[in-house]
N, C-alpha and C positions, 0 to 999 in steps of 0.2 A: 728372808726378802725385802726391798724398799719398799717406800710407805710414800717415794716423791713421790713428784708429777715428774717427767721429762722435759724441757723446750724442747719443741722441732719445728723448721718449718715447710707450712705447705703450699709449694708453688700453684698455684688454681691458676687454670688460664694464661701460668704466666707470670698474676701479680701476686710474690708473697706477702703468706700470711702468719701469724705467731702461735701456737697454739700449745699448750700445755696437756699431755698426759699420762696419766696413771695407768701405772701397772696389768692394773685387773680392767682399766675399759678396755673396748670391744675397738678397732682401727672408726669401723665405722661410725661411732656415737662424733669423736672427735673430726670426721669427714665433716659431716652435717656442719658440727661449728664453725669451721673453716670457710665451707661453702655460705652460713649465713652471719659472715665475721664481709665475707670481702661482698653477701652483695647481690651470690650466684646461686638463688634459692626457684630459681626457676621450670627447672628439674628433677626431675627423680633424683633421689641418692644411688638407684642403679640405673640410671642413665652415665654415669662417671666410672673413671677407674684411675687407679690411687697405682703409680709407682713411684719405685725406689731409686736410687742415684745410678745404679744398675739400668735400668734397663728392667727390674721381675714387678710385675704385678702381686699386687699385696691387697687377701681377700677381709672384705670389709668383718667379719667376724670373726677375726681372729682375736685376741689379748697381743696390748702391747706389751707384757711379759714375754712374749710369746717370741715373740719376732729380735733378730738382732738390728733394733734402732739404736742407738747412742744421743746424748742430748745433740739440740745443734746440726742436728739430720735435717736436711733435705729434703722431701717427699713433693712427688708430682699429681697432682691433680686435675684431669683431662677430660671434655665427654670424651664416651665410646667412642670409636669412627661408625659413621652413619648417623652421627645423630647430632642437633641442631641444625638452624635456621639460615646454614650458608646454602648457594642452589649451585657454588663452587666456580 
């Protein structure tokens, strides 16, 4: 088992943020770092949704070792539908 971190790109509301994920880390830990690094810390973690390039939702409680995420992968983090400050 590799102990090396993989570099991934999390697109936070359209802005790319590069993070390094350890295989034993939960997805939510890395998402929290990406939110903090991008200055998007105003909403709680459970208001966000992470998807892979195919559009599949990734559970924040899963560990990276249990996911088929390759180095350099792009993941998309957006507020869940109905959450946010837009009046439409």
